[in-house]
C-alpha positions as CSV (number, residue, x, y, z in Angstrom):
1,M,16.2,-8.5,-9.0
2,N,15.6,-4.8,-9.2
3,R,14.4,-3.0,-6.1
4,S,11.4,-1.5,-7.8
5,V,10.3,-4.9,-9.1
6,I,10.5,-6.3,-5.6
7,Q,8.3,-3.4,-4.4
8,Y,5.8,-4.0,-7.2
9,F,5.7,-7.7,-6.2
10,V,5.2,-7.1,-2.5
11,G,2.6,-4.4,-3.3
12,G,0.8,-6.7,-5.6
13,L,0.7,-9.4,-3.0
14,M,-0.7,-7.0,-0.5
15,V,-3.4,-5.8,-2.9
16,L,-4.3,-9.4,-3.7
17,F,-4.5,-10.2,0.0
18,S,-6.8,-7.3,0.5
19,F,-9.2,-8.8,-2.0
20,Y,-9.1,-12.0,0.1
21,Q,-9.9,-9.9,3.2
22,V,-12.9,-8.5,1.3
23,Y,-14.0,-12.1,0.5
24,V,-13.9,-13.0,4.2
25,K,-15.7,-9.8,5.0
26,E,-12.9,-8.1,7.0
27,Y,-13.3,-4.7,5.4
28,W,-11.1,-2.7,7.8
29,E,-8.2,-5.1,7.3
30,A,-8.8,-5.1,3.5
31,S,-8.5,-1.3,3.5
32,M,-5.3,-1.5,5.5
33,Y,-3.7,-4.0,3.2
34,L,-4.9,-2.1,0.1
35,S,-3.3,1.2,1.3
36,A,-0.1,-0.6,2.3
37,G,0.1,-2.3,-1.1
38,L,-0.5,0.9,-3.0
39,A,2.2,2.6,-0.9
40,F,4.6,-0.1,-2.0
41,I,3.6,0.3,-5.6
42,T,4.0,4.0,-5.6
43,M,7.4,3.8,-3.9
44,G,8.3,1.4,-6.7
45,L,7.2,4.0,-9.3
46,I,9.4,6.6,-7.5
47,K,12.5,4.3,-7.5
48,N,11.9,3.2,-11.1
49,E,11.4,6.8,-12.2
50,A,8.6,5.6,-14.4
51,L,6.7,8.9,-14.4
52,P,9.4,11.7,-13.9
53,R,6.9,14.5,-14.6
54,Y,4.7,13.4,-11.7
55,K,7.4,12.4,-9.2
56,A,6.3,15.0,-6.6
57,L,2.7,14.0,-6.9
58,I,3.6,10.3,-6.6
59,N,5.7,11.0,-3.6
60,V,2.8,12.8,-1.9
61,L,0.5,9.9,-2.7
62,S,2.9,7.4,-1.3
63,W,3.1,9.3,2.0
64,V,-0.7,9.5,2.1
65,F,-1.0,5.7,1.5
66,I,1.7,5.1,4.2
67,L,-0.1,7.3,6.8
68,V,-3.5,5.8,6.0
69,A,-2.0,2.3,6.5
70,V,-0.4,3.3,9.8
71,F,-3.6,4.9,11.1
72,L,-5.7,1.9,10.1
73,F,-3.2,-0.5,11.7
74,L,-3.3,1.5,14.9
75,F,-7.1,1.6,14.8
76,L,-7.3,-2.2,14.2
77,V,-4.8,-2.9,17.1
78,R,-6.9,-0.7,19.4
79,T,-10.3,-2.2,18.5
80,E,-9.4,-5.9,18.2
81,G,-9.0,-6.3,22.0
């Protein structure tokens, strides 16, 4: 299986799990899973070279999604105790 397809699959699963988190009213966790899933999807777009004109923009977006997911994870770890 192609690496970008695996990243699309994992990203899609994380986005779907974020919808479940919204369903159970865990909005902070939903936002973390959504940003992590979007990071996987944008990294798949970079590896697949689907949008070569926008590669720099997609790269910046992927880093933004990664950093948001990390900060949300650290926030959730700190506030869950």
